[in-house]
C-alpha positions as CSV (number, residue, x, y, z in Angstrom):
1,S,20.3,39.5,248.1
2,D,21.1,39.3,244.5
3,K,18.4,41.9,243.7
4,T,19.8,44.4,246.3
5,L,23.3,43.9,244.9
6,E,22.0,44.5,241.3
7,R,20.3,47.7,242.4
8,A,23.4,48.9,244.3
9,L,25.7,48.2,241.3
10,C,23.3,50.1,239.0
11,F,23.3,53.1,241.4
12,L,27.2,52.9,241.6
13,E,27.4,52.9,237.8
14,E,25.1,55.9,237.5
15,Y,26.5,58.0,240.4
16,G,30.0,56.7,241.0
17,L,29.5,56.5,244.7
18,L,27.7,54.1,246.9
19,Y,27.1,54.0,250.7
20,I,26.6,50.6,252.3
21,Q,25.2,50.5,255.8
22,D,25.1,47.8,258.5
23,A,28.1,45.8,257.3
24,D,30.1,44.1,260.0
25,T,32.7,46.6,261.3
26,N,35.8,44.4,260.9
27,M,38.0,43.4,258.0
28,T,36.1,40.1,257.5
29,G,32.9,42.0,257.1
30,T,34.5,44.4,254.7
31,K,35.9,41.6,252.6
32,A,32.6,39.8,252.5
33,V,31.0,42.9,250.9
34,A,33.9,43.4,248.6
35,D,33.8,39.8,247.4
36,R,30.1,40.1,246.6
37,I,30.9,43.1,244.3
38,G,33.8,41.6,242.5
39,R,37.4,40.3,242.6
40,V,39.6,42.1,245.2
41,R,42.9,43.1,243.5
42,E,46.3,42.5,245.0
43,T,48.3,45.6,245.6
44,L,51.6,46.5,247.3
45,Y,49.5,46.9,250.5
46,G,47.8,43.5,250.1
47,R,44.2,42.9,249.2
48,M,42.7,44.4,252.3
49,W,44.4,46.9,254.7
50,D,43.6,49.5,257.2
51,T,44.8,53.1,257.5
52,A,45.0,53.3,261.2
53,P,47.5,56.0,262.4
54,K,51.1,54.8,262.7
55,D,53.8,56.1,265.1
56,V,56.1,56.6,262.1
57,P,53.8,57.0,259.1
58,N,55.2,56.5,255.6
59,D,52.1,58.1,254.0
60,T,49.6,60.8,255.0
61,A,46.9,58.1,254.9
62,Y,48.4,56.7,258.1
63,T,48.0,59.9,260.1
64,N,45.2,61.8,261.8
65,V,45.8,64.7,259.3
66,G,42.9,65.6,257.0
67,L,43.7,64.6,253.4
68,P,43.1,67.0,250.5
69,L,41.0,65.9,247.6
70,H,42.9,63.3,245.6
71,T,42.8,60.1,243.7
72,D,44.7,57.1,245.1
73,C,47.4,55.0,243.6
74,T,48.3,57.5,240.8
75,Y,51.8,55.8,240.8
76,M,50.3,52.4,239.6
77,R,50.2,51.5,235.9
78,D,46.6,50.5,236.4
79,P,45.1,52.3,239.4
80,P,42.0,50.8,241.0
81,G,38.8,51.7,239.2
82,L,36.7,51.1,242.3
83,Q,37.7,51.4,245.9
84,M,35.9,50.5,249.1
85,L,36.5,52.6,252.3
86,H,35.0,51.2,255.4
87,C,34.7,53.4,258.5
88,E,34.9,51.0,261.4
89,A,34.7,53.8,264.1
90,R,33.7,57.4,263.7
91,A,36.1,60.1,264.9
92,L,34.9,62.2,267.9
93,R,35.8,65.3,265.9
94,G,36.4,65.7,262.2
95,G,36.6,62.7,260.0
96,A,34.3,64.0,257.3
97,N,34.8,62.6,253.8
98,L,34.4,64.6,250.6
99,F,34.0,63.1,247.2
100,V,34.2,64.7,243.8
101,D,32.7,63.9,240.5
102,G,36.0,63.9,238.6
103,F,34.4,63.1,235.3
104,S,32.2,66.1,235.6
105,V,35.2,68.2,236.4
106,V,37.0,67.0,233.3
107,N,34.0,67.7,231.2
108,R,33.9,71.3,232.5
109,L,37.6,71.7,232.0
110,E,37.3,70.6,228.4
111,Q,34.4,73.0,227.9
112,F,35.8,76.1,229.7
113,E,39.6,75.6,229.6
114,P,40.3,73.6,226.5
115,D,44.1,74.4,226.5
116,A,44.3,73.0,230.1
117,Y,42.3,70.0,229.1
118,E,44.5,69.2,226.1
119,F,47.7,69.7,228.2
120,F,46.5,67.3,230.9
121,C,45.4,64.7,228.3
122,K,48.7,64.8,226.4
123,T,51.4,65.6,229.0
124,Q,53.0,62.8,230.9
125,L,53.6,63.6,234.6
126,P,55.6,61.5,237.1
127,F,53.8,59.9,240.0
128,Y,55.6,57.9,242.7
129,C,55.3,55.9,245.9
130,V,58.1,54.8,248.2
131,D,56.9,52.2,250.7
132,M,60.0,50.2,251.5
133,P,61.0,47.9,250.1
134,V,58.8,48.9,247.1
135,H,59.4,52.0,245.0
136,L,56.7,52.6,242.3
137,R,56.9,55.3,239.6
138,M,54.6,55.9,236.7
139,M,54.6,58.5,233.9
140,A,51.0,59.2,232.8
141,P,48.7,62.0,231.9
142,V,46.4,63.5,234.5
143,I,43.5,62.8,232.2
144,D,43.5,59.4,230.5
145,I,41.3,59.2,227.4
146,S,40.9,56.4,224.9
147,R,41.6,56.9,221.2
148,D,37.9,57.6,220.6
149,R,38.2,60.4,223.3
150,H,36.3,58.4,226.0
151,L,37.4,59.4,229.5
152,N,39.0,56.4,231.3
153,Q,40.4,57.9,234.5
154,I,41.9,60.9,236.3
155,R,45.2,61.1,238.3
156,F,45.1,63.9,240.7
157,N,47.3,63.7,243.8
158,N,49.9,66.4,244.7
159,A,51.4,64.1,247.4
160,D,52.3,61.5,244.8
161,R,53.4,63.8,242.0
162,G,57.0,63.8,241.1
163,V,59.5,66.4,239.9
164,L,58.7,67.9,236.5
165,S,62.4,67.8,235.3
166,H,61.5,66.0,232.1
167,L,59.3,68.8,230.9
168,S,60.5,71.7,228.7
169,S,60.5,75.1,230.4
170,E,57.5,76.0,228.3
171,D,55.5,73.0,229.6
172,V,56.5,73.6,233.2
173,E,55.1,77.1,232.8
174,K,51.9,75.7,231.3
175,F,51.7,73.2,234.2
176,Y,51.8,76.0,236.8
177,I,49.2,77.9,234.9
178,F,46.9,75.0,234.3
179,W,47.3,73.0,237.6
180,P,45.6,75.8,239.7
181,I,42.7,75.9,237.2
182,L,42.1,72.1,237.6
183,T,42.6,72.3,241.3
184,S,40.1,75.1,241.6
185,M,37.5,73.2,239.6
186,I,38.0,70.1,241.7
187,H,37.5,72.1,244.9
188,D,34.5,74.0,243.6
189,N,31.4,73.3,245.7
190,S,29.5,72.2,242.5
191,S,32.0,69.3,242.2
192,I,31.8,68.0,245.8
């Protein structure tokens, strides 16, 4: 109902995460829910896709390997602000999902590690994806803030991060000092 959708979207805005139960367990059911929430964006993968394991995977998403905490599509100029993940069948073992309040992590980083915060706000890092025939590459800061210092988004994905050859040796050194700090905050139990 419209009232249920409104309550769900208010919850999503406040907490950044929403669980929806009892949707049809197929692509059509997933699309019906997505269409009620908003316009589904076209990507290099299409509008809707699955991540079932492939014999020859081109990305860790298409394997049975557990994925580390990350944000998706860091290599896009405008990564998705909202994603839907629909579990159509539960794994017999494993398969747990962990979610992090990235905005809270960034706020703590700014408070407790201001040099790291400033570095990740100002330093452009390369992110890439090769999914033949498409090759995407984006240079962007890990922490994207507006001119008035409003947090817009976070790019955190070691699997998509490119070579740091554009940085000075001083900035490479800073990166390797600050990246473990950010990673540790993201993996801290208080963030999950």
